[in-house]
Biotite code that builds the C-alpha atoms (Angstrom):
import biotite.structure as struc

atoms = struc.array([
    struc.Atom([-0.024, 0.167, 0.037], chain_id="A", res_id=1, res_name="MET", atom_name="CA", element="C"),
    struc.Atom([3.131, 2.868, 0.742], chain_id="A", res_id=2, res_name="LEU", atom_name="CA", element="C"),
    struc.Atom([4.692, 1.657, -2.414], chain_id="A", res_id=3, res_name="ASP", atom_name="CA", element="C"),
    struc.Atom([1.526, 2.557, -4.290], chain_id="A", res_id=4, res_name="SER", atom_name="CA", element="C"),
    struc.Atom([1.254, 5.831, -2.518], chain_id="A", res_id=5, res_name="LEU", atom_name="CA", element="C"),
    struc.Atom([4.568, 6.305, -3.448], chain_id="A", res_id=6, res_name="GLU", atom_name="CA", element="C"),
    struc.Atom([4.162, 5.848, -6.909], chain_id="A", res_id=7, res_name="THR", atom_name="CA", element="C"),
    struc.Atom([1.501, 8.266, -6.877], chain_id="A", res_id=8, res_name="TRP", atom_name="CA", element="C"),
    struc.Atom([2.913, 10.883, -5.083], chain_id="A", res_id=9, res_name="LEU", atom_name="CA", element="C"),
    struc.Atom([6.237, 10.526, -7.431], chain_id="A", res_id=10, res_name="ALA", atom_name="CA", element="C"),
    struc.Atom([3.804, 11.504, -9.685], chain_id="A", res_id=11, res_name="GLY", atom_name="CA", element="C"),
    struc.Atom([2.276, 14.266, -8.268], chain_id="A", res_id=12, res_name="VAL", atom_name="CA", element="C"),
    struc.Atom([5.405, 16.056, -7.491], chain_id="A", res_id=13, res_name="TYR", atom_name="CA", element="C"),
    struc.Atom([7.211, 15.016, -11.204], chain_id="A", res_id=14, res_name="LYS", atom_name="CA", element="C"),
    struc.Atom([5.628, 18.229, -12.756], chain_id="A", res_id=15, res_name="GLY", atom_name="CA", element="C"),
    struc.Atom([7.451, 20.189, -9.562], chain_id="A", res_id=16, res_name="ALA", atom_name="CA", element="C"),
    struc.Atom([10.339, 22.585, -10.540], chain_id="A", res_id=17, res_name="PRO", atom_name="CA", element="C"),
    struc.Atom([13.457, 20.492, -10.630], chain_id="A", res_id=18, res_name="LYS", atom_name="CA", element="C"),
    struc.Atom([16.350, 21.220, -8.311], chain_id="A", res_id=19, res_name="LEU", atom_name="CA", element="C"),
    struc.Atom([20.279, 21.157, -9.619], chain_id="A", res_id=20, res_name="SER", atom_name="CA", element="C"),
    struc.Atom([22.832, 18.087, -9.708], chain_id="A", res_id=21, res_name="THR", atom_name="CA", element="C"),
    struc.Atom([24.462, 20.821, -7.371], chain_id="A", res_id=22, res_name="GLY", atom_name="CA", element="C"),
    struc.Atom([21.439, 21.532, -4.909], chain_id="A", res_id=23, res_name="ALA", atom_name="CA", element="C"),
    struc.Atom([20.551, 17.615, -4.814], chain_id="A", res_id=24, res_name="LYS", atom_name="CA", element="C"),
    struc.Atom([24.132, 16.595, -3.578], chain_id="A", res_id=25, res_name="LYS", atom_name="CA", element="C"),
    struc.Atom([23.963, 19.439, -0.858], chain_id="A", res_id=26, res_name="SER", atom_name="CA", element="C"),
    struc.Atom([20.483, 18.288, 0.137], chain_id="A", res_id=27, res_name="ILE", atom_name="CA", element="C"),
    struc.Atom([21.373, 14.787, 0.537], chain_id="A", res_id=28, res_name="VAL", atom_name="CA", element="C"),
    struc.Atom([24.684, 15.798, 2.435], chain_id="A", res_id=29, res_name="GLY", atom_name="CA", element="C"),
    struc.Atom([22.649, 17.658, 4.721], chain_id="A", res_id=30, res_name="ILE", atom_name="CA", element="C"),
    struc.Atom([19.986, 15.237, 5.009], chain_id="A", res_id=31, res_name="TRP", atom_name="CA", element="C"),
    struc.Atom([20.906, 12.455, 7.299], chain_id="A", res_id=32, res_name="PRO", atom_name="CA", element="C"),
    struc.Atom([21.800, 15.666, 10.268], chain_id="A", res_id=33, res_name="TRP", atom_name="CA", element="C"),
    struc.Atom([18.714, 17.367, 9.771], chain_id="A", res_id=34, res_name="VAL", atom_name="CA", element="C"),
    struc.Atom([17.073, 13.900, 10.490], chain_id="A", res_id=35, res_name="ALA", atom_name="CA", element="C"),
    struc.Atom([18.967, 13.223, 13.192], chain_id="A", res_id=36, res_name="LEU", atom_name="CA", element="C"),
    struc.Atom([18.347, 17.372, 14.564], chain_id="A", res_id=37, res_name="ILE", atom_name="CA", element="C"),
    struc.Atom([14.605, 16.614, 13.768], chain_id="A", res_id=38, res_name="PHE", atom_name="CA", element="C"),
    struc.Atom([14.716, 13.298, 15.257], chain_id="A", res_id=39, res_name="GLY", atom_name="CA", element="C"),
    struc.Atom([16.301, 14.687, 18.895], chain_id="A", res_id=40, res_name="VAL", atom_name="CA", element="C"),
    struc.Atom([13.645, 17.879, 18.875], chain_id="A", res_id=41, res_name="LEU", atom_name="CA", element="C"),
    struc.Atom([10.974, 15.599, 18.290], chain_id="A", res_id=42, res_name="GLN", atom_name="CA", element="C"),
    struc.Atom([11.322, 13.382, 20.976], chain_id="A", res_id=43, res_name="LEU", atom_name="CA", element="C"),
    struc.Atom([11.494, 16.775, 23.359], chain_id="A", res_id=44, res_name="TRP", atom_name="CA", element="C"),
    struc.Atom([8.094, 18.391, 21.733], chain_id="A", res_id=45, res_name="ALA", atom_name="CA", element="C"),
    struc.Atom([6.908, 14.771, 22.456], chain_id="A", res_id=46, res_name="ALA", atom_name="CA", element="C"),
    struc.Atom([8.248, 15.214, 26.253], chain_id="A", res_id=47, res_name="LEU", atom_name="CA", element="C"),
    struc.Atom([7.104, 18.624, 26.201], chain_id="A", res_id=48, res_name="ALA", atom_name="CA", element="C"),
    struc.Atom([3.564, 17.821, 25.064], chain_id="A", res_id=49, res_name="LEU", atom_name="CA", element="C"),
    struc.Atom([3.558, 14.694, 27.541], chain_id="A", res_id=50, res_name="TRP", atom_name="CA", element="C"),
    struc.Atom([4.519, 17.546, 30.330], chain_id="A", res_id=51, res_name="HIS", atom_name="CA", element="C"),
    struc.Atom([2.287, 20.364, 29.129], chain_id="A", res_id=52, res_name="TRP", atom_name="CA", element="C"),
    struc.Atom([-0.898, 18.228, 28.722], chain_id="A", res_id=53, res_name="GLY", atom_name="CA", element="C"),
    struc.Atom([-0.356, 16.753, 32.238], chain_id="A", res_id=54, res_name="HIS", atom_name="CA", element="C"),
    struc.Atom([0.365, 20.200, 33.900], chain_id="A", res_id=55, res_name="THR", atom_name="CA", element="C"),
    struc.Atom([-3.234, 21.630, 32.144], chain_id="A", res_id=56, res_name="VAL", atom_name="CA", element="C"),
    struc.Atom([-4.920, 18.294, 33.079], chain_id="A", res_id=57, res_name="ASN", atom_name="CA", element="C"),
    struc.Atom([-3.671, 18.445, 36.917], chain_id="A", res_id=58, res_name="ASN", atom_name="CA", element="C"),
    struc.Atom([-4.175, 22.316, 37.283], chain_id="A", res_id=59, res_name="LEU", atom_name="CA", element="C"),
    struc.Atom([-7.638, 22.135, 35.899], chain_id="A", res_id=60, res_name="VAL", atom_name="CA", element="C"),
    struc.Atom([-8.773, 19.521, 38.404], chain_id="A", res_id=61, res_name="ASN", atom_name="CA", element="C"),
    struc.Atom([-7.011, 21.149, 41.294], chain_id="A", res_id=62, res_name="THR", atom_name="CA", element="C"),
    struc.Atom([-9.071, 24.329, 40.539], chain_id="A", res_id=63, res_name="LEU", atom_name="CA", element="C"),
    struc.Atom([-11.922, 22.484, 40.092], chain_id="A", res_id=64, res_name="ASN", atom_name="CA", element="C"),
    struc.Atom([-11.696, 20.787, 43.599], chain_id="A", res_id=65, res_name="SER", atom_name="CA", element="C"),
    struc.Atom([-10.541, 24.014, 44.857], chain_id="A", res_id=66, res_name="TYR", atom_name="CA", element="C"),
    struc.Atom([-13.844, 25.652, 44.018], chain_id="A", res_id=67, res_name="TYR", atom_name="CA", element="C"),
    struc.Atom([-15.688, 22.603, 44.440], chain_id="A", res_id=68, res_name="GLY", atom_name="CA", element="C"),
    struc.Atom([-16.969, 22.862, 40.849], chain_id="A", res_id=69, res_name="THR", atom_name="CA", element="C"),
    struc.Atom([-16.821, 20.309, 38.163], chain_id="A", res_id=70, res_name="THR", atom_name="CA", element="C"),
    struc.Atom([-16.717, 22.473, 35.269], chain_id="A", res_id=71, res_name="MET", atom_name="CA", element="C"),
    struc.Atom([-16.823, 20.011, 32.966], chain_id="A", res_id=72, res_name="GLY", atom_name="CA", element="C"),
    struc.Atom([-15.874, 17.046, 34.938], chain_id="A", res_id=73, res_name="GLY", atom_name="CA", element="C"),
    struc.Atom([-12.665, 15.583, 36.078], chain_id="A", res_id=74, res_name="VAL", atom_name="CA", element="C"),
    struc.Atom([-10.915, 16.463, 32.720], chain_id="A", res_id=75, res_name="THR", atom_name="CA", element="C"),
    struc.Atom([-8.485, 13.788, 31.283], chain_id="A", res_id=76, res_name="HIS", atom_name="CA", element="C"),
    struc.Atom([-6.216, 13.708, 28.360], chain_id="A", res_id=77, res_name="LEU", atom_name="CA", element="C"),
    struc.Atom([-8.285, 12.395, 25.112], chain_id="A", res_id=78, res_name="ASN", atom_name="CA", element="C"),
    struc.Atom([-7.617, 9.675, 23.093], chain_id="A", res_id=79, res_name="ILE", atom_name="CA", element="C"),
    struc.Atom([-6.155, 11.653, 20.478], chain_id="A", res_id=80, res_name="PHE", atom_name="CA", element="C"),
    struc.Atom([-3.693, 13.485, 22.597], chain_id="A", res_id=81, res_name="TYR", atom_name="CA", element="C"),
    struc.Atom([-2.505, 9.915, 23.436], chain_id="A", res_id=82, res_name="TRP", atom_name="CA", element="C"),
    struc.Atom([-2.702, 9.232, 19.909], chain_id="A", res_id=83, res_name="ILE", atom_name="CA", element="C"),
    struc.Atom([-0.639, 12.406, 18.846], chain_id="A", res_id=84, res_name="SER", atom_name="CA", element="C"),
    struc.Atom([2.046, 11.769, 21.461], chain_id="A", res_id=85, res_name="LEU", atom_name="CA", element="C"),
    struc.Atom([2.270, 8.241, 20.293], chain_id="A", res_id=86, res_name="ILE", atom_name="CA", element="C"),
    struc.Atom([2.926, 9.137, 16.831], chain_id="A", res_id=87, res_name="VAL", atom_name="CA", element="C"),
    struc.Atom([5.082, 12.041, 17.696], chain_id="A", res_id=88, res_name="LEU", atom_name="CA", element="C"),
    struc.Atom([7.683, 9.314, 19.288], chain_id="A", res_id=89, res_name="VAL", atom_name="CA", element="C"),
    struc.Atom([6.957, 7.058, 16.528], chain_id="A", res_id=90, res_name="ILE", atom_name="CA", element="C"),
    struc.Atom([8.195, 9.749, 13.697], chain_id="A", res_id=91, res_name="ASP", atom_name="CA", element="C"),
    struc.Atom([10.935, 10.961, 16.102], chain_id="A", res_id=92, res_name="ALA", atom_name="CA", element="C"),
    struc.Atom([12.622, 6.825, 16.213], chain_id="A", res_id=93, res_name="LEU", atom_name="CA", element="C"),
    struc.Atom([11.905, 6.532, 12.627], chain_id="A", res_id=94, res_name="ILE", atom_name="CA", element="C"),
    struc.Atom([14.278, 9.939, 12.129], chain_id="A", res_id=95, res_name="LEU", atom_name="CA", element="C"),
    struc.Atom([16.528, 8.766, 14.493], chain_id="A", res_id=96, res_name="LEU", atom_name="CA", element="C"),
    struc.Atom([16.736, 5.373, 12.687], chain_id="A", res_id=97, res_name="ALA", atom_name="CA", element="C"),
    struc.Atom([17.088, 7.265, 9.286], chain_id="A", res_id=98, res_name="ALA", atom_name="CA", element="C"),
    struc.Atom([20.334, 9.111, 9.938], chain_id="A", res_id=99, res_name="PHE", atom_name="CA", element="C"),
    struc.Atom([23.006, 6.067, 9.552], chain_id="A", res_id=100, res_name="PRO", atom_name="CA", element="C"),
    struc.Atom([21.187, 4.779, 6.300], chain_id="A", res_id=101, res_name="LYS", atom_name="CA", element="C"),
    struc.Atom([21.227, 8.261, 4.889], chain_id="A", res_id=102, res_name="LEU", atom_name="CA", element="C"),
    struc.Atom([24.878, 9.004, 5.579], chain_id="A", res_id=103, res_name="ARG", atom_name="CA", element="C"),
    struc.Atom([25.548, 5.923, 3.221], chain_id="A", res_id=104, res_name="VAL", atom_name="CA", element="C"),
    struc.Atom([23.058, 7.300, 0.766], chain_id="A", res_id=105, res_name="GLN", atom_name="CA", element="C"),
    struc.Atom([20.531, 3.422, 1.329], chain_id="A", res_id=106, res_name="GLN", atom_name="CA", element="C"),
    struc.Atom([17.212, 4.020, -0.382], chain_id="A", res_id=107, res_name="LYS", atom_name="CA", element="C"),
    struc.Atom([16.215, 2.033, 3.039], chain_id="A", res_id=108, res_name="GLU", atom_name="CA", element="C"),
    struc.Atom([17.149, 5.690, 4.636], chain_id="A", res_id=109, res_name="GLY", atom_name="CA", element="C"),
    struc.Atom([15.207, 7.522, 1.864], chain_id="A", res_id=110, res_name="TRP", atom_name="CA", element="C"),
    struc.Atom([11.905, 5.581, 2.614], chain_id="A", res_id=111, res_name="LYS", atom_name="CA", element="C"),
    struc.Atom([12.358, 6.151, 6.636], chain_id="A", res_id=112, res_name="LEU", atom_name="CA", element="C"),
    struc.Atom([12.571, 9.945, 5.563], chain_id="A", res_id=113, res_name="LEU", atom_name="CA", element="C"),
    struc.Atom([9.010, 9.256, 3.771], chain_id="A", res_id=114, res_name="PHE", atom_name="CA", element="C"),
    struc.Atom([7.228, 6.877, 6.156], chain_id="A", res_id=115, res_name="TYR", atom_name="CA", element="C"),
    struc.Atom([8.332, 9.706, 8.718], chain_id="A", res_id=116, res_name="GLY", atom_name="CA", element="C"),
    struc.Atom([6.718, 12.941, 6.492], chain_id="A", res_id=117, res_name="SER", atom_name="CA", element="C"),
    struc.Atom([3.663, 10.606, 6.580], chain_id="A", res_id=118, res_name="LEU", atom_name="CA", element="C"),
    struc.Atom([3.784, 10.106, 10.509], chain_id="A", res_id=119, res_name="LEU", atom_name="CA", element="C"),
    struc.Atom([4.283, 13.706, 10.505], chain_id="A", res_id=120, res_name="ASN", atom_name="CA", element="C"),
    struc.Atom([0.648, 14.373, 8.389], chain_id="A", res_id=121, res_name="PHE", atom_name="CA", element="C"),
    struc.Atom([-0.983, 11.267, 10.239], chain_id="A", res_id=122, res_name="VAL", atom_name="CA", element="C"),
    struc.Atom([0.477, 13.457, 13.922], chain_id="A", res_id=123, res_name="TYR", atom_name="CA", element="C"),
    struc.Atom([-0.991, 16.883, 12.176], chain_id="A", res_id=124, res_name="GLY", atom_name="CA", element="C"),
    struc.Atom([-4.760, 14.873, 11.556], chain_id="A", res_id=125, res_name="VAL", atom_name="CA", element="C"),
    struc.Atom([-4.303, 13.299, 15.398], chain_id="A", res_id=126, res_name="PHE", atom_name="CA", element="C"),
    struc.Atom([-2.971, 16.708, 17.174], chain_id="A", res_id=127, res_name="SER", atom_name="CA", element="C"),
    struc.Atom([-6.097, 18.854, 14.873], chain_id="A", res_id=128, res_name="ALA", atom_name="CA", element="C"),
    struc.Atom([-8.617, 16.945, 17.417], chain_id="A", res_id=129, res_name="PHE", atom_name="CA", element="C"),
    struc.Atom([-6.790, 17.405, 20.630], chain_id="A", res_id=130, res_name="ASN", atom_name="CA", element="C"),
    struc.Atom([-7.440, 19.995, 23.307], chain_id="A", res_id=131, res_name="ASN", atom_name="CA", element="C"),
    struc.Atom([-3.558, 21.348, 22.421], chain_id="A", res_id=132, res_name="TYR", atom_name="CA", element="C"),
    struc.Atom([-3.140, 21.598, 19.033], chain_id="A", res_id=133, res_name="GLY", atom_name="CA", element="C"),
    struc.Atom([-6.183, 22.738, 17.166], chain_id="A", res_id=134, res_name="GLY", atom_name="CA", element="C"),
    struc.Atom([-7.178, 23.212, 13.368], chain_id="A", res_id=135, res_name="PHE", atom_name="CA", element="C"),
    struc.Atom([-3.754, 25.143, 13.311], chain_id="A", res_id=136, res_name="GLY", atom_name="CA", element="C"),
    struc.Atom([-1.362, 22.301, 13.842], chain_id="A", res_id=137, res_name="SER", atom_name="CA", element="C"),
    struc.Atom([-3.231, 20.831, 11.345], chain_id="A", res_id=138, res_name="LEU", atom_name="CA", element="C"),
    struc.Atom([-2.296, 23.568, 8.508], chain_id="A", res_id=139, res_name="VAL", atom_name="CA", element="C"),
    struc.Atom([1.207, 23.794, 9.560], chain_id="A", res_id=140, res_name="VAL", atom_name="CA", element="C"),
    struc.Atom([1.846, 19.922, 9.232], chain_id="A", res_id=141, res_name="GLN", atom_name="CA", element="C"),
    struc.Atom([0.317, 19.805, 5.919], chain_id="A", res_id=142, res_name="LEU", atom_name="CA", element="C"),
    struc.Atom([2.524, 22.769, 4.321], chain_id="A", res_id=143, res_name="ILE", atom_name="CA", element="C"),
    struc.Atom([6.021, 20.637, 6.183], chain_id="A", res_id=144, res_name="VAL", atom_name="CA", element="C"),
    struc.Atom([4.868, 17.472, 4.820], chain_id="A", res_id=145, res_name="THR", atom_name="CA", element="C"),
    struc.Atom([4.228, 18.962, 1.476], chain_id="A", res_id=146, res_name="ALA", atom_name="CA", element="C"),
    struc.Atom([7.679, 20.992, 1.295], chain_id="A", res_id=147, res_name="VAL", atom_name="CA", element="C"),
    struc.Atom([9.484, 17.831, 2.604], chain_id="A", res_id=148, res_name="VAL", atom_name="CA", element="C"),
    struc.Atom([8.065, 15.533, 0.204], chain_id="A", res_id=149, res_name="LEU", atom_name="CA", element="C"),
    struc.Atom([9.235, 17.819, -2.247], chain_id="A", res_id=150, res_name="TYR", atom_name="CA", element="C"),
    struc.Atom([12.536, 17.497, -1.592], chain_id="A", res_id=151, res_name="PHE", atom_name="CA", element="C"),
    struc.Atom([12.457, 13.836, -1.182], chain_id="A", res_id=152, res_name="LEU", atom_name="CA", element="C"),
    struc.Atom([11.403, 13.604, -4.696], chain_id="A", res_id=153, res_name="PHE", atom_name="CA", element="C"),
    struc.Atom([13.320, 15.315, -5.765], chain_id="A", res_id=154, res_name="GLN", atom_name="CA", element="C"),
    struc.Atom([16.711, 13.521, -4.624], chain_id="A", res_id=155, res_name="ILE", atom_name="CA", element="C"),
    struc.Atom([15.023, 9.756, -4.580], chain_id="A", res_id=156, res_name="ARG", atom_name="CA", element="C"),
    struc.Atom([17.624, 8.852, -7.579], chain_id="A", res_id=157, res_name="ASP", atom_name="CA", element="C"),
    struc.Atom([20.591, 10.024, -5.517], chain_id="A", res_id=158, res_name="GLN", atom_name="CA", element="C"),
    struc.Atom([19.977, 6.921, -3.276], chain_id="A", res_id=159, res_name="TYR", atom_name="CA", element="C"),
    struc.Atom([21.182, 3.141, -3.821], chain_id="A", res_id=160, res_name="HIS", atom_name="CA", element="C"),
    struc.Atom([18.636, 0.893, -4.546], chain_id="A", res_id=161, res_name="GLY", atom_name="CA", element="C"),
    struc.Atom([16.252, 0.336, -7.073], chain_id="A", res_id=162, res_name="LYS", atom_name="CA", element="C"),
    struc.Atom([15.824, 4.248, -8.836], chain_id="A", res_id=163, res_name="LYS", atom_name="CA", element="C"),
    struc.Atom([12.781, 6.053, -9.934], chain_id="A", res_id=164, res_name="SER", atom_name="CA", element="C"),
])
């Protein structure tokens, strides 16, 4: 299923403006480090999301008990919060796993980045429904995913393995 999605997206990005050979080689050279940095940053973001969600949740529960109210009842973190958090961690781990493969220009490294970009889109969808992301998060993730996919499909032929 993901191979057919890759093929379809390759067709979508086929008509996009082409990068020069020098630009492609530059991107291929820095891409492993970008994956490493963003993998670490996403782990940090997941930790921050976990902390922020629990802090807000505890604050609301404390205020409810202090005032003797049940403003919306006892709050609990919703399923979209947990799915967003899990997807963010998985995406970070994929980026970190891609690092060594990208350094030696293996096609598997490119595929991991492709899967990570798809997960980034999934994260945007789920974070749009939690109380901490919203619609703005979805829009940002759509833009980021589209830009990352553009660069991925521009440099796809630079990786060893089956070439497009």
